[in-house]
C-alpha positions in Angstrom: -1.9 -97.8 61.0 -3.2 -94.5 63.1 -0.9 -92.9 65.8 -2.1 -93.2 69.2 -1.4 -90.0 71.1 -1.9 -90.0 75.1 -4.0 -86.7 75.7 -2.6 -84.3 78.0 -2.9 -84.3 81.0 -5.0 -81.0 82.5 -4.7 -79.8 86.2 -7.9 -80.9 87.9 -10.7 -78.6 88.3 -10.9 -77.2 91.8 -13.5 -78.1 93.7 -16.1 -75.9 95.4 -14.9 -76.1 98.9 -11.4 -75.4 97.6 -12.8 -72.5 95.8 -14.9 -71.2 99.5 -11.6 -71.9 101.1 -9.3 -69.6 98.5 -11.8 -66.9 98.9 -11.9 -67.1 102.6 -8.1 -67.2 102.7 -8.2 -63.9 100.5 -10.8 -62.4 102.7 -8.6 -62.5 105.4 -5.4 -61.5 104.4 -7.1 -58.3 103.1 -9.0 -58.0 106.3 -5.6 -58.4 108.2 -4.4 -55.6 105.7 -6.8 -53.1 105.9 -6.7 -53.5 109.8 -2.8 -53.1 109.9 -3.1 -49.9 107.6 -5.7 -48.7 110.0 -3.9 -49.0 113.1 -0.6 -47.1 111.5 -2.8 -44.2 110.6 -4.5 -44.3 114.5 -0.6 -44.2 115.3 -0.1 -41.1 113.9 -1.3 -37.9 115.6 -3.1 -35.5 113.5 -2.1 -32.9 115.2 1.6 -34.0 114.2 1.7 -34.4 109.8 4.5 -36.5 108.5 6.3 -35.8 105.0 8.7 -38.1 103.8 12.0 -37.1 102.1 12.5 -39.1 99.3 16.2 -39.3 98.4 18.8 -41.2 96.0 19.6 -43.0 99.5 16.7 -43.8 101.0 13.9 -42.5 102.4 13.2 -40.1 105.5 9.9 -39.7 107.1 9.9 -36.8 109.5 6.9 -35.3 112.4 6.4 -32.2 112.2 5.0 -30.2 115.0 2.5 -27.6 114.0 1.2 -26.5 117.7 4.6 -25.4 118.8 6.2 -24.3 115.3 2.8 -22.8 113.6 4.5 -20.5 111.3 7.2 -22.6 110.3 5.3 -25.5 109.9 2.8 -24.0 107.7 5.4 -22.6 105.3 7.2 -25.8 105.0 4.0 -27.4 104.0 3.0 -24.6 101.2 6.4 -25.6 99.6 5.7 -29.3 99.7 2.2 -28.6 97.9 3.8 -26.2 95.8 6.1 -28.9 94.2 9.2 -26.9 95.2 11.7 -29.6 96.6 10.8 -31.7 93.5 14.2 -32.7 91.9 16.4 -30.5 94.8 18.9 -31.9 96.5 20.8 -31.9 100.0 23.8 -30.2 99.0 26.2 -29.8 102.4 27.5 -31.5 105.4 28.8 -30.1 108.6 30.9 -32.9 110.5 33.4 -33.1 113.2 36.2 -33.3 110.5 34.9 -30.2 108.0 35.1 -27.5 109.9 38.1 -25.3 111.8 39.3 -27.1 114.9 39.2 -24.1 116.8 35.2 -23.2 116.5 32.4 -24.8 117.7 31.4 -27.8 116.4 28.5 -29.1 114.3 27.1 -32.2 112.9 24.2 -32.0 110.1 23.3 -32.1 106.6 21.5 -29.4 104.8 19.2 -29.2 101.7 16.8 -27.6 99.7 16.4 -25.8 96.6 19.3 -23.2 96.7 21.3 -25.1 94.3 18.5 -26.6 91.7 16.5 -23.3 91.8 18.2 -20.2 93.5 16.4 -18.1 91.7 13.0 -19.3 93.3 14.8 -19.9 96.7 15.9 -16.1 97.0 12.7 -14.7 96.1 10.7 -16.6 99.1 9.6 -14.1 102.0 11.2 -14.4 105.0 9.4 -16.8 107.8 8.8 -14.7 111.1 11.2 -16.7 113.1 10.5 -19.0 116.2 13.0 -19.7 118.4 13.4 -23.1 120.6 12.4 -21.1 123.7 9.0 -20.1 121.9 8.8 -23.8 120.4 10.5 -26.3 123.0 12.1 -28.5 120.5 15.5 -28.1 121.1 18.2 -29.1 118.3 18.9 -33.0 119.4 19.4 -35.7 116.9 16.8 -36.1 114.0 15.6 -32.9 114.8 14.8 -30.7 111.2 15.4 -27.0 111.2 15.6 -23.9 109.1 18.4 -22.6 108.1 19.1 -18.5 107.6 20.9 -15.3 107.5 19.1 -13.1 109.9 16.1 -13.7 112.0 13.2 -14.1 110.2 14.9 -14.8 106.7 14.3 -18.7 106.8 12.7 -19.9 103.6 12.7 -23.2 101.5 16.4 -24.4 103.2 16.7 -27.0 106.3 18.7 -29.0 108.2 19.0 -32.4 110.0 21.0 -32.7 113.2 23.1 -35.8 113.1 23.1 -35.6 117.0 22.7 -33.3 120.2 23.4 -29.5 119.2 22.7 -27.4 121.6 24.9 -24.6 120.1 22.2 -24.3 118.0 19.7 -23.7 120.4 18.2 -20.0 121.7 21.8 -18.3 123.3 23.8 -21.0 121.7 27.0 -20.5 120.5 27.3 -21.8 117.2 25.2 -18.6 116.6 26.4 -14.9 115.9 23.2 -13.4 117.1 22.6 -15.9 119.9 19.2 -16.3 118.4 19.2 -20.3 117.3 17.1 -21.3 114.3 13.9 -22.5 114.1 13.2 -26.2 115.3 10.2 -27.8 113.6 10.1 -31.2 113.7 11.8 -34.4 114.3 12.8 -37.5 112.0 10.5 -41.2 113.5 12.1 -43.2 110.3 15.4 -43.2 108.4 17.8 -41.7 110.8 20.1 -44.2 109.0 19.5 -42.7 106.0 20.8 -39.4 107.3 23.6 -40.4 108.5 24.5 -42.5 105.2 24.3 -38.8 103.6 26.7 -37.7 105.9 28.7 -40.0 105.0 28.8 -38.7 100.8 32.1 -37.4 99.4 32.2 -33.7 100.1 34.7 -30.9 99.4 34.7 -27.9 101.7 31.6 -29.1 103.2 29.5 -29.5 100.0 28.8 -32.6 98.8 30.6 -33.9 95.6 27.9 -34.2 93.6 24.6 -33.4 95.9 22.7 -36.1 97.1 19.1 -36.0 95.1 16.1 -35.3 96.4 13.4 -37.0 94.0 10.6 -35.1 96.4 9.0 -34.1 99.4 5.7 -35.5 100.0 3.2 -35.6 102.6 2.5 -39.0 104.2 
């Protein structure tokens, strides 16, 4: 006696009208995505390039101001294009709790290649100092600026302000030579990441361990 097997059910073929509707929906979705990307690009001022600091705690997007700080921005972008910041780190934080009580306070996080590629860091020629009176960019919350010793010695090392820091501007009390530091951009996305980094374990102002910067890239 033969065994009678019920033939397997198959999904009904998509009818022509359904195919057209599905295709139309895909076209609409792609068109909306394209328009969204175009709108984002249009919102970005071509005179204010953006960079992204990719860290183990999240990404930080920064807008740069080459018209106000031309030499600083040009140098910083050249370091990015040369791949200097690949596998670098944030290594230092200044907070209200880790500075002498009788000294002017500063709140910032500092990063660069000083701990990961010190030989390269010390070989970088100094960038001519562009002070805050020249650039009209004050050390406000989210502003990025160059670390330095003497004016004109700044290189790959940078810091991001956690709050308004007038003591770092030209004539400010936090800088012995009163020349301030060279500001050149500001965080536009990821300030929460900056604050998260600032709360990492530190010893004598240095993170333990440092916070990884996977890379810094142009947007």
